[in-house]
N, C-alpha and C positions, 0 to 999 in steps of 0.2 A: 510489462511487469518488471519491477525493479529487481536487480540481482543482489546477492549478499555474499561477501567473501566467506562467511561462516558456512553457509549452505553449500557453496561451491567446493569447499574443502571436504564436506561430508558426503555429498551425493553428486552423481553425474548431473549435468545441467538440466536435461529434459526431465529427469526423475524429480528433481527438486521443484520444477515448475508444475508438474502434474500434482504432486503432493500439496503444493501451495494452493492451487485452485480448488482441489477437492476437499482438503481438510479445513480450509478457512470458510467454506460454504458447505458444511456437512449435510445440510438438509436437501441439497440439490442433486438430482440425478443427471448425469451427462452421457450422451452417446458419443462415440468416437469422433465422428465428423465435427460435431459441435465443440468438443474439447480441442480438437486440432485447430479449428478456426480461432478459438479463444487464445491459443498459444502460438498462433501464426506459424503453423507447421503442417506437415502432411499426416493423415491418419496412419499411414504405413510406419512412420517413425515412432508412433506411440504404442502400437499394438503390443510389442514385446514387453515394454515397460509396464503397461497396465496389467498385463497377464502376470508378470513377476510380482507386482504389488498386490494383486488379488491372491496369488498363491501364498504370499507372506502373511495374509490375513489383515492387510491394511485397507483394502477396498472390497466392497460388495459388488457382485455382478448379478444383474437381473435381466431376463429376456422379456421383450414385449413385441410379439410378432417376429419380424426379422431383425429388429434392432436389439443390440446388447447395451445396457446402461451400466454405468459405473458410478459409485458414490463412496464416500468415506465410510468405513466400518467403525461406527462409534462405539461398538462393543469390544474393539481391540484393546488389549491391556496397555498398549502404548499410545492410543489415540490422543489422550489429553496431554501427554508429554510432547508428542510430535507437534500437535496443534500449538502448544505453548511456544515451542522453538520457532515455528513458522510465524506466529504473531510477533515474536521479538525480532525477526529478521525481515521477511518480505511483507509482513502484515501491516506495516506502519501506515501506508497510504489508505487502505480500506478502513482501518480502525479510525484514523483521523477524519476521513471523509464522512463516516457515519456520525461522528460527533459534531463536525462543522455543519452538516446538512440540517441539523436540528435548529440552527439559527436562521435558516431560510435566506431571504434577500438581505438580511442585515450584514452578511459577509459577502463581499464582492469577489475577493480573491483570497486564496490561501495556498501557500506552497512551501515545500521543504527546500532548504538550501544548505550549503556547507558540505562537510565530509559525507553526511548521509546521502545527499543528492548525488554526490560523486561516487557512491558505493565504496567509499574508502573508510567507513567507520569501523570501530571495534564494538564489541558488545556493551562497553561502558560509555560509548559516545552519547552526548546529548543529541536530541533531535531539534535542530534549529528550524523554527516555523514562523513564517511571515504571514500576518493576517491583515487584510485591508477591508474596512467597512465600518458600519455604524454599530460597533460593539466594543465594550470596554474590557480590560483585562479581568476585572472582578467578575464579569458575566461569564468569561471563558474558563475560569479556574476549575469549577467542578467537572466540566467536560474534559479538560486537559488532564486532570488527575485520574479520571476513569481510564483514559487512553494510556497514561503512564503505567497504571496497574496492569493493563492487559499486555503491553509489550515490554514492560520491565525496564524502561529507560526514561530519564527525565526529558521533558519537553521544555525548550527554551523559546518562549513566544516573543515576537516583536510585533506590536499592534499599532497600526496607523489608521486614522480616519481617512476617507478618500481625499478630502481636501488637503490634509497634511502630507499624504503620500505624493499627490500631484505637485505640491509646492516644493517638497524636498527633491523630487526628481528634476523639476525645472531648475532648481538652484544647484544641481550637481552635487548633492550631499555625498560625501566620500563613502560612508558606510553603505548607503543604499546603492550607489553606483557600483560598488564592488560586488554586492549581492546580485544585482541585476545582470552583471557581466558573467557571473558564475553559473554553474549547473543548477537547475531548478526541477523539482518534481511537483507537479500541480496536484493539490488536494481538491481545490475548487477553482474553476476558470482554466484559461489556457494562454498561450503567448499573445493571441489577438486581443483578448480581454485585458491582459496586462498592459498592452500598448495603449488601449483606450483609456484605462484608469489613470495611467501615467501621463496622459495628455500629449 
């Protein structure tokens, strides 16, 4: 999960991660071991945090047999505000992934680059998004506008066909070489698929 300097300033690291997972998927119930696995930590390190968040009225607890489940309390008066904050910070990738997935195989690769990928952005920073596939900018505009409305920041897309991307990579295009050397956060694909598409 990507970090955010804004969230780090407001919440302890593990608390912001718990809130991000639970509030960005408010319909899902999580038990402690499952949540710890998702956050790549130990259940013991989460116990105190989820209890505190439950007492504050941000999480609901339910028992099913011996398991205790946690989920976002959508009736909390601050739920929509907190969720909005999370969408604007750590929610970028899930929101963009949801929009890009609608294009199916027409998009081979999509990744965030620049200051956002380096977690050095401010709340006003553009989100630089590289998209490779059989899709035009006009096709993408409605999806990108929806994403922008949800996380409150402009998306700056760069779109290449697979053929154009491969040719520019082979010819050591300066802009593309700089992007590929820098930090990347994949919305669709991974480093292996990037290497394949780049040829």
